[in-house]
C-alpha positions as CSV (number, residue, x, y, z in Angstrom):
1,M,0.0,0.0,0.0
2,K,1.4,3.4,-1.0
3,Q,2.3,5.9,1.7
4,A,-0.2,8.4,0.3
5,S,-3.0,5.9,0.5
6,G,-2.1,5.1,4.1
7,R,-2.3,8.9,5.0
8,T,-5.7,9.1,3.3
9,L,-7.0,6.1,5.3
10,L,-5.8,7.7,8.5
11,I,-7.5,10.9,7.7
12,L,-10.7,9.1,6.8
13,F,-10.5,7.2,10.1
14,L,-10.1,10.4,12.1
15,L,-13.0,12.0,10.2
16,V,-15.2,9.0,11.1
17,L,-14.1,9.3,14.8
18,A,-14.8,13.0,14.9
19,V,-18.3,12.7,13.3
20,G,-19.0,9.8,15.6
21,V,-18.3,11.9,18.7
22,G,-20.4,14.7,17.2
23,S,-23.2,12.2,16.6
24,L,-23.1,11.1,20.2
25,C,-23.6,14.7,21.3
26,L,-26.3,15.6,18.9
27,G,-30.0,14.6,18.9
28,S,-33.3,15.7,20.4
29,Q,-31.3,16.2,23.7
30,W,-27.9,17.8,23.5
31,I,-25.1,16.0,25.5
32,S,-22.0,18.1,26.0
33,P,-18.6,16.5,25.3
34,V,-17.8,16.7,29.0
35,A,-21.1,14.9,29.9
36,L,-20.3,12.4,27.2
37,V,-16.9,11.5,28.8
38,R,-18.5,11.3,32.2
39,S,-21.2,9.0,30.9
40,L,-18.5,6.9,29.2
41,V,-16.7,6.2,32.5
42,G,-20.0,5.7,34.4
43,Q,-19.9,9.0,36.4
44,G,-22.4,11.1,34.5
45,D,-26.1,12.0,35.2
46,D,-28.3,8.9,35.2
47,T,-30.5,10.3,32.4
48,Y,-27.4,11.0,30.2
49,Q,-26.0,7.6,30.9
50,M,-29.2,5.9,29.9
51,V,-29.4,7.9,26.7
52,F,-25.7,7.3,25.9
53,W,-25.5,3.6,26.6
54,S,-29.0,2.4,25.6
55,F,-29.7,4.6,22.6
56,R,-26.9,6.7,21.1
57,L,-23.8,4.6,21.3
58,P,-25.4,1.4,19.9
59,R,-27.1,3.4,17.2
60,V,-23.9,5.2,16.1
61,L,-22.0,1.8,16.1
62,M,-24.8,0.2,14.1
63,V,-24.7,3.0,11.5
64,L,-21.0,2.7,11.2
65,L,-21.2,-1.0,10.7
66,V,-24.0,-0.8,8.1
67,G,-22.3,2.0,6.2
68,W,-19.0,-0.1,6.1
69,G,-20.8,-3.3,5.0
70,I,-22.8,-1.7,2.2
71,A,-19.8,0.3,0.9
72,V,-17.5,-2.8,0.8
73,S,-20.3,-4.7,-0.9
74,G,-20.5,-1.9,-3.5
75,V,-16.9,-2.3,-4.3
76,L,-17.3,-6.1,-4.9
77,T,-20.5,-5.5,-6.9
78,Q,-18.9,-3.0,-9.2
79,G,-16.0,-5.4,-9.7
80,V,-18.2,-8.4,-10.5
81,L,-20.4,-6.4,-12.9
82,R,-17.4,-4.3,-14.2
83,N,-19.5,-1.2,-13.9
84,D,-18.6,1.6,-11.6
85,L,-22.2,2.8,-11.5
86,A,-23.5,-0.4,-10.0
87,D,-24.5,-1.0,-6.4
88,P,-25.7,-4.0,-4.4
89,G,-29.3,-3.0,-4.8
90,I,-29.1,-3.7,-8.6
91,L,-28.7,-7.4,-7.8
92,G,-32.1,-7.4,-6.0
93,V,-30.8,-7.2,-2.4
94,A,-33.0,-4.2,-1.4
95,A,-36.0,-5.2,-3.4
96,G,-35.9,-8.8,-2.1
97,G,-35.5,-7.7,1.5
98,N,-38.4,-5.2,1.2
99,F,-40.6,-7.9,-0.4
100,G,-39.8,-10.4,2.4
101,V,-40.5,-7.9,5.1
102,T,-43.8,-6.8,3.6
103,L,-44.9,-10.3,3.0
104,A,-44.0,-11.3,6.6
105,L,-45.8,-8.3,8.1
106,L,-48.9,-9.1,6.0
107,T,-48.9,-12.7,7.0
108,F,-48.1,-12.4,10.7
109,G,-48.8,-8.8,11.6
110,S,-49.0,-8.1,15.3
111,Q,-48.0,-11.7,16.2
112,I,-44.3,-10.8,15.5
113,N,-42.6,-10.5,18.9
114,S,-39.0,-11.4,18.2
115,P,-36.5,-8.6,17.4
116,W,-34.7,-10.9,15.0
117,F,-37.8,-11.8,12.9
118,I,-37.7,-8.8,10.6
119,P,-33.9,-9.0,10.0
120,A,-34.2,-12.7,9.3
121,V,-37.0,-12.4,6.7
122,S,-35.3,-9.4,5.2
123,M,-32.1,-11.4,4.7
124,G,-34.0,-14.4,3.5
125,G,-35.8,-12.3,0.9
126,A,-32.6,-10.7,-0.2
127,L,-30.8,-14.0,-0.7
128,A,-33.8,-15.5,-2.5
129,A,-33.9,-12.5,-4.9
130,V,-30.2,-12.7,-5.7
131,G,-30.6,-16.5,-6.2
132,L,-33.3,-15.8,-8.7
133,V,-31.2,-13.2,-10.5
134,C,-28.2,-15.6,-10.7
135,G,-30.5,-18.5,-11.8
136,L,-31.9,-16.4,-14.7
137,A,-28.6,-14.8,-15.6
138,L,-26.2,-17.8,-15.6
139,D,-25.8,-19.8,-18.7
140,R,-23.3,-22.4,-20.0
141,Q,-20.7,-19.7,-20.6
142,G,-20.9,-18.5,-17.0
143,A,-22.0,-15.1,-15.6
144,N,-21.9,-12.4,-18.2
145,P,-21.7,-9.1,-16.3
146,S,-24.2,-7.3,-18.6
147,R,-26.7,-10.1,-18.4
148,L,-26.4,-10.2,-14.7
149,L,-27.0,-6.5,-14.4
150,L,-30.0,-6.5,-16.7
151,T,-31.5,-9.5,-14.9
152,G,-31.0,-7.8,-11.6
153,V,-32.8,-4.6,-12.8
154,A,-35.7,-6.7,-14.1
155,V,-36.1,-8.8,-10.9
156,S,-35.8,-5.7,-8.7
157,A,-38.6,-4.0,-10.7
158,A,-40.8,-7.0,-10.5
159,L,-40.3,-7.4,-6.8
160,G,-41.0,-3.7,-6.3
161,S,-44.3,-4.1,-8.1
162,F,-45.3,-7.1,-6.0
163,T,-44.3,-5.3,-2.8
164,L,-46.6,-2.4,-3.8
165,V,-49.5,-4.8,-4.5
166,L,-49.0,-6.3,-1.0
167,S,-48.8,-2.9,0.6
168,L,-52.3,-2.1,-0.7
169,N,-53.7,-4.9,1.4
170,V,-52.2,-4.2,4.8
171,D,-53.5,-2.0,7.7
172,R,-51.8,1.3,8.6
173,E,-49.6,-0.1,11.4
174,V,-48.2,-2.8,9.2
175,Y,-47.7,-0.4,6.3
176,A,-45.9,2.0,8.6
177,Q,-43.5,-0.8,9.6
178,S,-42.9,-1.8,6.0
179,L,-42.3,1.8,5.0
180,A,-39.9,2.3,7.9
181,W,-37.8,-0.6,6.7
182,A,-37.9,0.5,3.0
183,T,-36.6,4.0,3.9
184,G,-33.8,2.8,6.2
185,S,-34.2,3.3,9.9
186,F,-32.0,2.8,13.0
187,N,-34.6,3.4,15.6
188,K,-34.4,-0.2,16.8
189,A,-30.6,-0.4,17.0
190,D,-29.4,-2.3,20.1
191,W,-26.3,-4.1,21.4
192,N,-27.4,-7.5,20.2
193,Y,-27.5,-6.3,16.6
194,V,-24.2,-4.5,17.0
195,V,-22.4,-7.6,18.3
196,V,-23.8,-9.9,15.7
197,L,-23.2,-7.5,12.8
198,S,-19.7,-6.6,13.9
199,V,-18.6,-10.3,14.0
200,W,-20.2,-11.0,10.7
201,L,-18.8,-8.0,8.8
202,G,-15.4,-8.4,10.5
203,L,-15.0,-12.0,9.2
204,L,-16.2,-11.1,5.7
205,T,-14.0,-8.1,5.5
206,L,-10.9,-10.2,6.5
207,I,-11.8,-12.6,3.7
208,V,-12.2,-9.8,1.2
209,L,-8.8,-8.3,2.2
210,T,-7.0,-11.6,1.7
211,I,-8.2,-11.9,-1.9
212,C,-7.4,-8.3,-2.9
213,P,-4.6,-9.4,-5.3
214,V,-7.1,-11.7,-7.2
215,M,-9.6,-8.8,-7.3
216,N,-7.0,-6.6,-9.0
217,V,-6.4,-9.3,-11.6
218,L,-10.1,-9.7,-12.3
219,R,-10.2,-6.1,-13.5
220,L,-8.5,-7.3,-16.7
221,R,-10.2,-8.8,-19.7
222,D,-11.4,-12.4,-19.2
223,E,-8.9,-13.7,-21.7
224,S,-6.0,-12.2,-19.7
225,V,-7.4,-13.6,-16.5
226,I,-7.7,-17.1,-17.9
227,S,-4.2,-16.9,-19.3
228,L,-3.0,-16.4,-15.7
229,G,-4.6,-19.6,-14.6
230,L,-7.7,-18.2,-12.8
231,N,-11.2,-19.6,-13.1
232,V,-13.1,-16.5,-13.9
233,L,-16.6,-17.9,-13.3
234,R,-15.7,-19.4,-9.9
235,W,-14.0,-16.2,-8.7
236,R,-16.8,-14.0,-10.0
237,L,-19.5,-16.1,-8.2
238,G,-17.4,-16.1,-5.1
239,L,-17.1,-12.4,-5.1
240,L,-20.8,-12.1,-5.7
241,V,-21.6,-14.3,-2.7
242,L,-19.4,-12.1,-0.5
243,A,-21.0,-8.9,-1.9
244,V,-24.5,-10.3,-1.2
245,A,-23.6,-11.6,2.3
246,L,-22.3,-8.1,3.2
247,A,-25.2,-6.2,1.8
248,A,-28.0,-8.5,2.9
249,A,-26.8,-8.6,6.5
250,S,-26.3,-4.9,6.6
251,M,-29.6,-4.0,5.1
252,A,-31.4,-6.6,7.2
253,M,-30.4,-4.6,10.3
254,S,-31.3,-1.2,8.8
255,G,-33.6,-1.4,5.8
256,G,-33.2,-0.2,2.3
257,L,-30.4,2.4,1.8
258,I,-30.2,3.3,-1.9
259,F,-27.1,4.8,-3.6
260,L,-24.7,4.3,-0.6
261,G,-23.1,1.3,-2.3
262,L,-22.6,3.3,-5.4
263,I,-21.3,6.6,-4.2
264,A,-18.9,5.4,-1.4
265,P,-16.8,3.2,-3.8
266,Q,-16.8,6.1,-6.3
267,I,-15.5,8.6,-3.8
268,A,-13.0,6.1,-2.3
269,R,-11.6,5.3,-5.8
270,R,-10.9,9.0,-6.4
271,L,-9.1,9.2,-3.1
272,V,-6.9,6.1,-3.1
273,G,-7.1,4.7,-6.7
274,P,-8.3,1.3,-7.9
275,Q,-5.9,-1.0,-6.0
276,H,-8.3,-3.0,-3.7
277,L,-6.0,-3.3,-0.7
278,A,-6.5,0.4,-0.2
279,L,-9.9,0.8,-1.9
280,I,-11.7,-1.7,0.4
281,P,-11.0,0.1,3.7
282,A,-11.3,3.5,2.1
283,A,-14.7,2.7,0.8
284,G,-15.7,1.3,4.2
285,F,-14.7,4.5,5.9
286,V,-16.4,6.7,3.3
287,G,-19.6,4.6,3.6
288,A,-19.6,4.8,7.4
289,L,-18.9,8.5,7.3
290,L,-21.7,9.2,4.7
291,L,-24.3,7.1,6.5
292,L,-23.4,8.5,10.0
293,T,-23.6,12.1,8.6
294,A,-27.0,11.3,7.0
295,D,-28.4,9.6,10.1
296,T,-27.2,12.3,12.5
297,S,-28.6,15.1,10.2
298,G,-31.9,13.2,9.9
299,R,-32.5,12.9,13.6
300,S,-31.0,16.3,14.6
301,L,-32.0,19.0,12.1
302,F,-35.7,18.8,12.7
303,A,-35.8,17.1,16.1
304,P,-38.0,15.6,17.5
305,I,-39.1,14.8,13.9
306,E,-36.7,12.3,12.4
307,I,-35.9,11.9,8.7
308,P,-35.0,8.3,7.8
309,A,-31.4,7.8,6.8
310,G,-32.4,6.2,3.6
311,I,-34.1,9.4,2.4
312,M,-31.0,11.4,3.3
313,T,-28.6,9.0,1.4
314,G,-31.0,8.9,-1.5
315,A,-31.0,12.6,-1.8
316,V,-27.2,12.9,-1.6
317,G,-26.8,9.9,-3.9
318,G,-29.2,11.3,-6.5
319,A,-27.3,14.6,-6.5
320,Y,-24.0,12.8,-6.8
321,F,-25.2,10.5,-9.6
322,T,-26.4,13.6,-11.5
323,Y,-23.0,15.2,-11.0
324,L,-21.3,12.1,-12.5
325,L,-23.6,12.1,-15.5
326,M,-22.9,15.8,-16.1
327,T,-19.1,15.5,-15.8
328,T,-18.7,12.2,-17.6
329,K,-17.7,12.7,-21.3
330,G,-19.6,10.8,-24.0
């Protein structure tokens, strides 16, 4: 890793740390940095300690983890599809998760009493959707990136339509829960989610970092990769599995977060270049930083009214996507 990339990663880490501290202070109730430190060591006001340990700290950590997971998944997705404008949602992850959640809420409604039920059906729906995409896109020649991308768009559109039809037949409470998931919400973040997601994302990130040299080679044309002795289909499917595992687990805990998996790798690539050993952590830090900024702004600007993080990231992502279109030649 180049020294310049190392400095950039350090700066990104410090930015994430600074915004994280600011996010712990901001909210419907301001907590000063001094009170924050006292709460951290268990000597603060009881109310501040409850807000800090039960709500803000697990929420901030959850946001950071989800931002990291979706951003790293975005890097893998763009590599598999060979398209820098792709994101995990294009494979059906978000649409499948939303369909699974809406179907489960319609079927079980108020009988749901486990905090793990919604994440479980979300992840199940996402994996089923991606499985359908792969089943339709794969042929005897393997996984053509263009075919995979177009199939993902078609399946996502179909699932979106089915979800809308289901939403027309649910009561207001169930519809509100479905909408909260679809727009990305961290209101139910707790320590159980943080622990499980941190272990899962940590293991997957380590696996991704160990295969960075192979990912660099896969950027070449298929003929060149095959000449180096690599099985293109096997590696592409393996990377796809990792991308889906990262995105599905992250979105299962938070809901649909559009554009984050697109813009974080884009920004990271401009900061550290295309070499994956630097690009992976850079994208993770950028994704965590963007999502934390979006979530903090959404719950602080108009407190006590809260704007879901997914709406904030969608607005920023849409603006950035427009900027890319305007500045890209041809």
